[in-house]
C-alpha positions as CSV (number, residue, x, y, z in Angstrom):
1,M,-20.0,1.7,-16.7
2,K,-20.8,-2.2,-15.8
3,Y,-20.5,-2.4,-12.4
4,K,-24.3,-2.4,-11.9
5,K,-24.7,-6.2,-12.2
6,T,-21.2,-6.9,-10.0
7,L,-23.4,-4.7,-7.0
8,Y,-26.7,-6.5,-7.3
9,I,-24.9,-9.8,-7.5
10,L,-22.9,-8.2,-4.1
11,F,-25.8,-7.1,-2.4
12,T,-27.7,-10.0,-3.0
13,A,-25.1,-12.7,-1.8
14,T,-24.2,-10.9,1.1
15,V,-27.7,-10.5,3.1
16,L,-27.8,-14.5,1.9
17,V,-24.7,-15.1,3.8
18,S,-25.9,-12.6,6.7
19,G,-29.7,-13.5,7.2
20,C,-29.8,-17.5,7.4
21,T,-32.5,-17.6,9.6
22,K,-35.7,-20.1,9.3
23,D,-38.3,-17.5,8.0
24,Y,-35.5,-16.0,5.5
25,E,-35.2,-18.9,3.8
26,K,-38.4,-19.0,2.4
27,M,-37.3,-15.6,0.1
28,P,-36.2,-16.6,-2.9
29,K,-32.8,-17.6,-2.8
30,E,-31.6,-15.3,-6.0
31,Y,-33.6,-12.1,-4.9
32,V,-33.8,-10.6,-1.5
33,S,-36.6,-7.9,-1.4
34,D,-36.0,-4.3,0.2
35,Q,-39.7,-5.1,1.7
36,Y,-38.0,-7.6,3.8
37,A,-34.5,-6.3,4.7
38,F,-35.8,-3.3,5.7
39,D,-39.0,-4.9,7.6
40,V,-41.5,-1.8,8.4
41,T,-43.2,-4.0,11.2
42,D,-39.9,-5.1,13.0
43,P,-38.7,-2.2,15.4
44,N,-35.4,-3.6,16.5
45,G,-34.5,-3.7,12.8
46,T,-33.0,-7.7,12.8
47,Q,-32.7,-7.8,8.8
48,A,-31.1,-4.2,8.7
49,E,-28.3,-4.8,11.3
50,L,-27.4,-7.8,9.1
51,F,-27.3,-5.6,5.8
52,L,-25.8,-3.3,7.3
53,A,-23.0,-6.0,8.6
54,G,-22.6,-6.7,5.0
55,I,-21.4,-3.5,4.4
56,Y,-18.9,-3.8,6.9
57,A,-17.7,-7.0,5.2
58,Q,-17.3,-5.6,2.1
59,M,-14.0,-3.9,4.2
60,P,-11.1,-5.1,2.4
61,L,-8.5,-7.0,5.3
62,G,-5.0,-6.3,5.2
63,Y,-1.8,-8.9,6.2
64,N,-0.7,-11.2,3.5
65,R,-4.0,-10.2,1.4
66,I,-2.3,-9.5,-2.4
67,G,-2.9,-12.9,-3.9
68,S,-3.7,-15.0,-1.4
69,G,-7.4,-15.2,-1.9
70,I,-8.2,-13.2,1.7
71,S,-12.2,-12.2,1.0
72,G,-14.6,-10.8,2.8
73,N,-14.4,-11.4,6.5
74,R,-12.5,-14.5,6.4
75,L,-8.7,-14.1,7.1
76,A,-7.6,-17.0,4.3
77,L,-3.8,-17.7,4.8
78,N,-3.3,-21.6,3.3
79,D,-2.4,-20.8,0.3
80,E,1.7,-20.6,-0.3
81,G,1.3,-17.1,-2.2
82,G,-0.1,-14.0,-0.1
83,T,2.0,-11.6,0.4
84,P,1.3,-7.7,2.4
85,L,1.2,-4.7,0.2
86,D,4.4,-3.2,1.6
87,A,6.1,-6.1,0.2
88,S,5.5,-4.7,-3.2
89,A,7.4,-1.8,-2.5
90,D,10.7,-1.4,-1.3
91,D,10.7,-2.7,2.2
92,G,10.6,-6.6,1.6
93,V,9.9,-9.6,-1.5
94,S,7.8,-12.4,-1.3
95,T,9.6,-15.4,-0.4
96,I,8.2,-17.1,-3.3
97,Q,9.1,-15.9,-6.8
98,N,6.6,-15.3,-9.0
99,T,3.7,-14.4,-6.9
100,A,1.0,-11.7,-7.6
101,G,2.7,-9.3,-4.5
102,E,6.0,-9.6,-6.7
103,R,4.3,-8.9,-10.4
104,V,3.0,-5.5,-8.4
105,S,6.4,-4.3,-7.9
106,L,7.8,-5.1,-11.3
107,S,4.9,-3.3,-13.1
108,G,3.2,-6.5,-14.2
109,Y,-0.8,-5.0,-13.7
110,T,-2.5,-3.8,-16.4
111,P,-6.0,-2.5,-17.3
112,F,-6.8,-6.2,-17.5
113,Y,-5.4,-7.6,-14.4
114,N,-4.4,-5.9,-11.2
115,P,-4.0,-7.9,-8.0
116,D,-4.8,-4.4,-5.5
117,D,-8.0,-3.5,-7.8
118,C,-10.6,-2.8,-6.1
119,W,-13.1,-1.1,-8.7
120,G,-16.1,-3.6,-8.0
121,N,-15.6,-3.9,-4.4
122,S,-15.6,0.0,-3.2
123,Y,-18.5,0.5,-5.7
124,G,-20.2,-2.8,-4.6
125,G,-19.8,-1.6,-0.7
126,I,-20.9,1.8,-2.6
127,R,-24.0,1.1,-3.3
128,L,-25.1,-1.4,-0.4
129,A,-25.0,2.1,1.5
130,N,-27.0,3.6,-0.9
131,I,-29.5,1.1,-0.6
132,F,-29.2,0.9,2.8
133,L,-29.5,4.8,3.4
134,A,-32.3,4.9,1.1
135,N,-34.6,2.6,3.4
136,Y,-33.2,2.3,6.8
137,N,-35.7,4.8,7.9
138,K,-38.7,2.9,7.1
139,I,-37.8,0.8,10.1
140,P,-39.6,2.0,13.6
141,W,-36.6,1.9,15.7
142,A,-37.4,0.6,19.0
143,Q,-34.0,2.2,20.2
144,A,-33.8,5.7,18.9
145,N,-29.9,5.9,18.7
146,K,-29.8,2.8,16.5
147,R,-31.7,4.7,14.3
148,Q,-28.8,7.6,14.3
149,Y,-25.8,5.8,14.8
150,Y,-26.6,3.3,11.8
151,G,-27.1,5.7,9.3
152,A,-24.0,7.5,10.4
153,E,-22.0,4.3,9.9
154,A,-23.5,3.6,6.7
155,R,-22.3,7.2,5.2
156,F,-18.8,6.8,6.9
157,L,-18.4,2.8,5.1
158,R,-19.4,4.7,1.6
159,A,-16.6,7.3,2.4
160,F,-14.2,5.0,3.3
161,F,-14.8,3.1,-0.2
162,Y,-14.4,6.3,-1.9
163,F,-11.0,6.8,-0.1
164,E,-10.1,3.3,-1.3
165,L,-10.8,4.4,-4.5
166,V,-9.0,7.9,-4.8
167,K,-6.4,6.8,-3.5
168,R,-5.9,3.9,-5.8
169,Y,-7.0,5.7,-9.6
170,G,-7.5,9.8,-8.5
171,G,-11.0,11.4,-9.3
172,V,-13.8,8.6,-9.5
173,I,-17.2,8.8,-10.3
174,L,-19.2,10.2,-7.7
175,V,-22.9,8.7,-7.9
176,G,-24.4,10.5,-4.1
177,D,-27.0,9.2,-2.7
178,Q,-29.0,7.0,-6.1
179,V,-29.7,3.7,-6.0
180,F,-29.6,3.0,-10.0
181,S,-32.2,0.9,-12.0
182,L,-31.6,-0.1,-14.9
183,N,-33.6,1.9,-16.7
184,D,-30.7,4.7,-15.7
185,N,-28.2,6.0,-17.5
186,L,-24.8,4.5,-16.0
187,D,-22.2,6.5,-18.6
188,L,-21.3,8.4,-16.2
189,P,-17.8,10.9,-16.1
190,R,-15.5,11.0,-13.4
191,S,-15.5,13.7,-10.9
192,S,-11.8,15.3,-10.3
193,Y,-9.7,14.6,-7.3
194,D,-10.5,17.8,-5.5
195,Q,-14.1,17.3,-5.7
196,C,-14.0,13.9,-4.2
197,V,-12.0,15.3,-1.7
198,T,-14.2,18.3,-0.9
199,Y,-17.1,15.7,-1.2
200,L,-15.5,12.7,1.8
201,V,-14.4,15.7,3.9
202,S,-18.3,17.1,3.6
203,E,-19.6,13.6,4.2
204,L,-17.3,13.0,7.4
205,D,-18.0,16.4,9.1
206,A,-21.7,16.2,8.5
207,I,-21.8,12.6,10.7
208,K,-18.5,12.9,13.1
209,D,-20.9,13.7,15.9
210,L,-23.8,11.5,14.7
211,L,-21.6,8.7,15.4
212,R,-21.6,6.5,18.6
213,P,-19.0,7.5,21.0
214,D,-15.3,6.0,20.9
215,Q,-15.4,2.9,23.7
216,F,-13.5,0.6,24.8
217,G,-13.1,-2.7,27.0
218,A,-16.5,-4.4,29.0
219,G,-17.1,-0.6,30.5
220,G,-17.8,0.8,27.6
221,G,-20.4,-0.3,25.9
222,G,-19.2,-4.3,25.6
223,N,-18.4,-6.8,23.2
224,S,-21.6,-5.8,21.3
225,D,-20.1,-2.8,19.9
226,I,-16.7,-3.8,19.0
227,G,-15.9,-3.1,15.5
228,R,-18.7,-0.5,14.7
229,I,-17.5,2.9,12.9
230,S,-17.6,5.7,16.1
231,K,-16.9,9.0,16.2
232,G,-13.1,9.1,16.4
233,A,-12.9,7.1,13.3
234,A,-14.9,10.1,11.2
235,Y,-12.2,12.3,12.6
236,A,-9.2,10.1,11.8
237,L,-10.5,9.5,8.2
238,K,-10.9,12.8,7.4
239,A,-7.2,13.9,8.4
240,K,-5.7,11.1,6.6
241,I,-7.6,12.3,3.4
242,L,-6.5,15.7,3.8
243,L,-3.1,14.4,4.1
244,Y,-3.0,12.6,0.5
245,S,-5.0,15.8,-0.8
246,A,-1.3,17.7,0.7
247,S,0.9,15.5,-0.6
248,P,2.9,16.2,-3.6
249,Q,1.5,13.9,-5.8
250,N,-1.7,15.9,-5.2
251,N,-0.6,18.8,-4.0
252,A,1.7,20.4,-7.6
253,N,1.8,23.4,-6.2
254,N,2.2,22.9,-2.6
255,D,-0.9,25.0,-1.1
256,P,0.3,26.0,2.4
257,A,-3.4,26.1,2.9
258,R,-3.6,22.0,2.2
259,W,-1.2,21.3,4.9
260,E,-2.6,23.4,7.3
261,A,-5.6,21.6,7.3
262,A,-4.4,18.3,7.5
263,A,-2.2,19.5,10.5
264,N,-5.1,20.7,11.8
265,A,-7.3,17.5,11.2
266,A,-4.9,15.2,12.5
267,K,-4.5,17.6,15.6
268,A,-8.4,17.4,16.1
269,V,-7.8,13.8,16.8
270,M,-5.2,14.6,19.3
271,T,-7.4,16.6,20.9
272,L,-10.0,14.4,21.6
273,G,-8.7,12.5,24.4
274,T,-9.9,9.5,23.4
275,F,-7.0,7.4,22.1
276,Q,-3.6,6.7,23.3
277,L,0.0,4.9,22.1
278,E,-0.5,1.2,24.0
279,S,2.8,0.7,26.0
280,D,3.3,-2.7,24.4
281,V,2.4,-2.0,20.1
282,R,2.6,-6.1,20.3
283,N,-1.0,-5.4,22.0
284,V,-1.7,-3.4,19.1
285,F,-2.4,-6.2,16.8
286,T,-3.5,-9.3,19.1
287,T,-6.0,-7.4,21.6
288,L,-9.0,-6.1,20.7
289,N,-10.5,-2.7,21.5
290,N,-7.0,-1.4,23.0
291,R,-7.3,2.2,22.7
292,E,-4.5,2.8,20.0
293,M,-6.8,1.4,17.7
294,I,-8.8,4.4,15.9
295,F,-10.0,2.4,12.9
296,Y,-10.2,-1.4,11.7
297,K,-11.4,-4.4,11.1
298,I,-11.2,-7.7,13.5
299,H,-10.9,-11.1,11.7
300,G,-13.8,-13.5,12.6
301,L,-16.3,-10.5,13.8
302,T,-19.5,-9.9,12.7
303,S,-19.8,-6.2,13.7
304,G,-22.7,-5.8,16.4
305,T,-22.4,-9.5,17.9
306,T,-20.0,-11.0,20.2
307,A,-18.9,-13.5,18.4
308,T,-15.0,-13.6,17.6
309,V,-12.5,-15.6,16.0
310,Q,-8.8,-16.3,17.3
311,T,-5.9,-17.3,14.9
312,N,-2.6,-18.3,14.6
313,A,-2.5,-18.2,10.5
314,L,-0.1,-15.3,10.5
315,E,2.4,-17.4,12.6
316,Y,2.7,-20.2,10.3
317,A,2.5,-17.8,7.5
318,L,5.5,-15.8,8.7
319,S,7.8,-17.7,10.9
320,P,10.9,-18.8,9.2
321,V,10.5,-21.9,7.1
322,G,12.7,-23.8,9.6
323,Y,10.5,-24.2,12.5
324,T,7.9,-27.0,12.6
325,V,5.0,-26.4,15.0
326,A,2.3,-28.8,16.2
327,N,3.5,-30.9,12.4
328,T,3.4,-28.1,10.5
329,I,6.2,-26.1,8.5
330,S,6.1,-22.4,9.0
331,R,6.1,-20.6,5.2
332,G,8.0,-17.4,6.1
333,R,6.6,-15.7,2.9
334,V,7.8,-12.1,3.6
335,S,11.7,-11.4,2.9
336,P,12.0,-8.1,4.3
337,S,14.4,-6.0,2.6
338,Q,17.7,-4.5,3.6
339,E,16.9,-1.1,3.4
340,L,13.4,-1.5,6.0
341,V,16.7,-3.2,8.4
342,D,18.9,-0.2,8.1
343,A,15.9,2.2,7.9
344,F,15.9,1.5,11.8
345,P,18.6,3.8,14.2
346,T,20.4,2.3,17.3
347,S,19.1,1.7,20.1
348,R,19.8,5.3,21.4
349,G,17.9,6.5,18.2
350,L,20.5,7.8,15.9
351,P,20.6,6.5,12.3
352,I,23.4,3.8,11.8
353,S,25.5,5.8,9.8
354,T,25.9,8.5,12.1
355,D,29.5,8.8,13.1
356,L,30.4,10.5,16.2
357,K,33.9,10.8,15.9
358,S,34.5,9.7,19.1
359,A,35.5,6.0,20.4
360,S,34.1,6.7,23.7
361,N,30.5,8.4,21.5
362,T,29.5,6.0,19.4
363,N,25.9,5.9,18.3
364,G,25.7,2.1,19.4
365,F,26.1,0.4,16.0
366,D,28.6,-2.2,15.1
367,A,29.0,-3.1,11.7
368,N,30.3,-7.0,12.9
369,N,26.9,-7.3,14.9
370,P,24.4,-5.8,13.3
371,Y,21.5,-6.6,15.1
372,A,22.8,-5.2,18.1
373,N,22.2,-2.4,20.4
374,R,19.1,-1.3,18.0
375,D,16.0,0.4,18.1
376,P,13.5,-2.6,20.2
377,R,11.2,-2.2,17.2
378,L,13.6,-3.9,14.8
379,T,13.1,-7.5,16.6
380,L,9.4,-7.2,16.4
381,T,8.9,-6.5,13.0
382,V,11.7,-8.6,11.4
383,F,13.5,-12.2,11.8
384,F,16.9,-11.5,11.6
385,N,20.2,-13.9,12.3
386,G,20.1,-14.8,15.9
387,Q,17.0,-14.1,16.8
388,T,15.4,-16.0,19.4
389,W,12.3,-18.0,18.7
390,Q,10.6,-21.3,19.9
391,N,13.3,-21.7,22.2
392,R,16.2,-21.6,19.3
393,A,18.3,-18.8,17.6
394,V,17.0,-17.5,14.3
395,E,19.8,-19.2,11.2
396,T,19.7,-16.8,8.4
397,F,23.5,-18.1,7.4
398,V,24.0,-19.9,4.7
399,N,23.1,-23.4,4.8
400,G,21.3,-22.2,8.5
401,R,18.2,-24.1,9.4
402,D,16.2,-21.1,8.1
403,N,18.2,-21.2,5.2
404,M,19.2,-24.3,4.0
405,S,20.5,-24.2,-0.3
406,S,18.5,-27.3,-0.3
407,D,15.4,-25.6,0.0
408,A,13.1,-24.7,-2.6
409,V,11.0,-21.9,-0.9
410,K,13.6,-19.8,1.9
411,T,14.7,-15.9,2.5
412,R,15.4,-14.0,-0.3
413,T,17.0,-11.4,1.7
414,G,18.3,-12.6,4.9
415,Y,15.1,-12.0,6.9
416,Y,11.7,-13.3,7.2
417,Q,8.5,-10.8,8.6
418,R,8.0,-10.6,12.3
419,K,5.4,-8.2,12.5
420,F,2.1,-9.1,14.1
421,L,3.0,-12.5,15.3
422,G,2.7,-13.1,19.3
423,N,5.3,-13.4,21.7
424,F,6.0,-16.7,21.1
425,A,9.9,-16.3,21.7
426,S,10.1,-19.4,24.4
427,G,7.5,-22.1,24.2
428,S,6.5,-25.3,21.7
429,T,3.6,-24.0,19.9
430,Y,1.7,-21.2,18.0
431,G,-1.0,-19.4,20.3
432,N,-3.9,-18.1,19.0
433,S,-4.7,-14.3,19.1
434,Y,-7.2,-11.8,17.5
435,R,-6.3,-10.0,14.3
436,P,-7.4,-6.7,14.5
437,W,-6.9,-4.9,11.3
438,S,-6.1,-1.6,11.2
439,Y,-6.5,1.1,8.9
440,I,-6.1,4.5,11.5
441,R,-4.4,3.8,14.7
442,Y,-3.1,7.0,17.0
443,A,0.5,6.2,16.2
444,E,-0.4,7.1,12.6
445,I,-2.6,10.4,13.6
446,L,1.2,11.5,15.3
447,L,3.1,11.1,12.0
448,D,0.1,12.3,10.4
449,F,0.3,15.6,12.4
450,A,4.4,15.7,12.3
451,E,4.5,15.2,8.9
452,A,1.6,17.9,8.0
453,R,2.5,20.4,10.8
454,N,6.3,20.6,9.8
455,E,5.3,21.1,5.9
456,F,3.1,23.9,6.2
457,S,5.3,25.9,9.6
458,G,8.4,24.0,9.8
459,P,9.8,22.1,12.8
460,D,8.4,23.5,15.9
461,T,8.1,21.8,19.7
462,E,4.8,20.2,18.9
463,I,6.0,18.3,16.7
464,N,8.9,16.9,18.7
465,N,6.2,16.4,21.2
466,A,4.2,13.9,18.9
467,L,7.4,12.0,17.9
468,V,8.9,11.8,21.7
469,L,5.7,9.9,21.9
470,L,6.7,7.2,19.4
471,R,10.3,7.2,20.4
472,A,9.7,6.0,24.2
473,R,6.7,4.1,23.4
474,A,9.5,1.7,21.4
475,G,11.7,1.7,24.3
476,I,14.7,4.3,23.0
477,P,15.9,6.1,26.3
478,A,15.1,9.9,27.2
479,T,19.0,11.0,26.8
480,T,21.3,10.5,23.7
481,A,25.1,10.3,24.6
482,G,27.4,13.3,22.0
483,T,25.9,14.6,19.0
484,A,25.8,13.6,15.8
485,T,27.9,15.6,12.9
486,S,25.2,16.6,11.0
487,V,22.2,17.4,12.8
488,A,22.2,17.8,16.7
489,V,19.6,15.4,18.6
490,L,17.8,15.9,21.4
491,N,16.1,13.4,23.7
492,Y,15.4,10.2,22.1
493,G,17.5,10.5,18.8
494,I,15.4,13.4,17.6
495,P,16.4,16.3,15.6
496,T,16.4,19.1,17.8
497,V,14.4,22.2,17.2
498,S,16.6,24.4,19.2
499,A,19.9,23.4,17.0
500,G,18.2,25.0,13.8
501,V,17.0,21.6,12.0
502,T,15.5,22.6,8.9
503,K,12.3,21.3,7.3
504,D,14.2,19.2,4.9
505,Q,15.9,17.6,7.6
506,M,13.1,17.3,10.0
507,R,11.2,15.6,6.9
508,I,13.4,13.2,6.6
509,F,13.3,12.4,10.1
510,I,9.8,12.1,9.8
511,R,9.2,9.9,6.5
512,N,11.6,7.4,8.4
513,E,10.2,7.1,11.9
514,R,6.7,6.7,9.5
515,R,8.9,3.5,7.7
516,I,9.8,1.9,10.6
517,E,6.7,2.7,13.1
518,L,4.2,1.1,10.0
519,A,6.1,-1.0,8.6
520,F,3.9,-4.0,6.5
521,E,0.3,-1.9,7.4
522,E,0.0,-0.6,4.1
523,Q,1.3,2.8,4.5
524,R,5.1,2.9,2.9
525,Y,3.2,1.7,-0.5
526,W,0.9,4.7,-0.5
527,D,3.3,6.7,1.0
528,L,6.0,6.4,-1.7
529,R,3.3,7.5,-4.4
530,R,1.7,10.4,-2.7
531,W,5.4,12.2,-1.7
532,K,6.3,11.6,-5.5
533,I,9.3,9.8,-5.1
534,A,8.7,5.9,-5.7
535,E,10.5,5.9,-9.3
536,A,13.6,6.7,-7.5
537,V,13.0,4.3,-4.8
538,Y,12.0,1.4,-7.2
539,N,14.6,1.9,-9.5
540,S,17.5,1.7,-6.9
541,G,17.1,-2.0,-5.8
542,V,16.0,-3.8,-3.3
543,S,18.9,-5.1,-1.0
544,G,19.5,-8.4,1.4
545,M,21.9,-9.6,3.5
546,S,24.2,-12.5,3.0
547,I,25.6,-14.0,5.9
548,V,28.1,-16.7,6.3
549,K,29.6,-18.5,9.2
550,N,33.3,-19.2,9.5
551,S,35.4,-22.0,10.6
552,N,35.8,-20.2,13.6
553,G,31.8,-19.2,14.5
554,T,32.2,-15.8,13.5
555,L,29.7,-14.4,10.9
556,T,30.6,-12.1,7.8
557,Y,28.3,-9.7,6.6
558,T,28.3,-8.7,2.8
559,K,24.8,-6.6,1.2
560,V,23.8,-8.3,-1.9
561,P,21.0,-7.1,-4.2
562,V,17.6,-8.9,-4.6
563,V,15.8,-7.7,-7.3
564,T,15.0,-4.2,-8.7
565,P,11.2,-3.3,-8.7
566,F,10.1,-1.2,-11.9
567,F,8.1,1.7,-11.3
568,Q,6.9,4.5,-14.4
569,A,5.3,8.0,-14.2
570,R,1.8,6.4,-15.1
571,M,1.7,3.9,-12.4
572,Y,1.1,6.6,-10.0
573,L,-2.3,5.8,-10.8
574,Y,-4.0,2.4,-10.9
575,P,-5.2,1.7,-14.6
576,I,-9.2,1.9,-14.0
577,P,-10.3,-2.0,-15.3
578,Y,-11.1,-1.9,-19.1
579,N,-14.3,-3.6,-18.4
580,Q,-15.5,-0.2,-17.2
581,V,-13.8,1.9,-19.2
582,A,-15.1,0.3,-22.6
583,S,-18.8,-0.2,-21.4
584,G,-19.0,3.8,-21.9
585,K,-18.0,6.8,-23.3
586,N,-18.0,8.6,-20.5
587,L,-15.4,7.3,-18.1
588,S,-11.7,8.2,-19.2
589,Q,-9.0,5.9,-18.5
590,N,-5.9,7.3,-16.7
591,P,-2.8,9.0,-18.4
592,G,-0.3,6.2,-20.1
593,W,-2.9,3.2,-19.6
């Protein structure tokens, strides 16, 4: 295994970037000693804090990161190719063809090339964490709680990097606390998936009460703590790890104890009483330190400082291509799929396919006006024809301003991605916003709990209560007219427990709710894999909507095929990079690669 050299380079580079002080620059540029980074004469631990900030910087950023050149804590969206990971599933496609993201969806990754490979970066973060943990106690910390908090943060980050590895590759190499030297044996075998999960859960259990309390706003600790790992993050990451462990990909025998453990872990987050849904979901993605964000990374923020950066890069990257703002043309990089659009229910919370057999008791969907009377989250997730943006209607009909036949780059599906953008329906500029990337937010915890609880013990009122919170926040009303022919519905369009809804029916509802609530948040891509349904979903294809504006002003809507992603059984796990497998006999490759 050859990751040692890579990790050493990451270590020195990170500290060089983070610690550019006059005294620091007296150190040789090619090497930073542990004695300097962990200065036994510095009670403030200044360089150690910068070292820890460097570990935070290893955390991957989301958004349009696949093929975009996003690196570390930098949101680099000025190139043309970046797409979100979920556009490599069935929720959309890259507007530009033959991008890295599209190659992922078409099985274009190998042991030699993978746009989503995280092996080196994650083991880089793990090594940095181990170096920190081996040395931070040498510092005579003037503030006693810093010793406690920082040690726990490093252990959390190490667990997070391992989870990034495990969800991609299955069981990986567990190195414990060891910091390897040149003379150590690095030809190490992989631990099993279950061994990795056991280790990660034990680490999170050990540190969850050592981390700083969850804090919000200036009254809860001030800006200096924004972005730092807190208690709730450890609870939430444990719940997510256990959910993946319980899922069909990793739970072939459907052991109910795994589902129970996952449900209990998610419920533990809910009972902390710390987190809640934001009243306006847009605030989650454009404001700092809101109460829905549990575990997140802030673009431009070096944890532990008050420096933050606001940007409108996403507005330019994602807005429809017909908009020119401040003399810059928007790029519309992502074309959401018709399948994603169809997943959003009506404003009454009912699926658009529901037929209530009554002219006076419909679900509210009109195929001739398909975007009217829909779940308000649709408008916040997707740009569709007729939606208002920058004081004009989006035109994705054929030859419309956002779908001109002469344009080299335009929507491939009749839609553009709206998720994450600020509220710029009016105005003539794209204002700057904060960009906290959420790894886990409270909405996901509610969905994690509902899924695990349903799989363990079937539908119950606690599941309904969790789902009601999401539907109510979305703006779906508390009463639903009529009764669906297939499944009776309660308030907010949620299947009714008292009407005998089955576990299978509730599973369909929860999975769909998860899809629309967490769209483009790097959830759907992994959900298809952990549910073991990726082969069926990918190979059924991705569709779009062709819209023709008739001479009388009416519109004709025709669903059209766009692309058929490709998926094989071996793809449930990524291939381990070839150079890692080739460097030692004990590191085995994943099956089929």
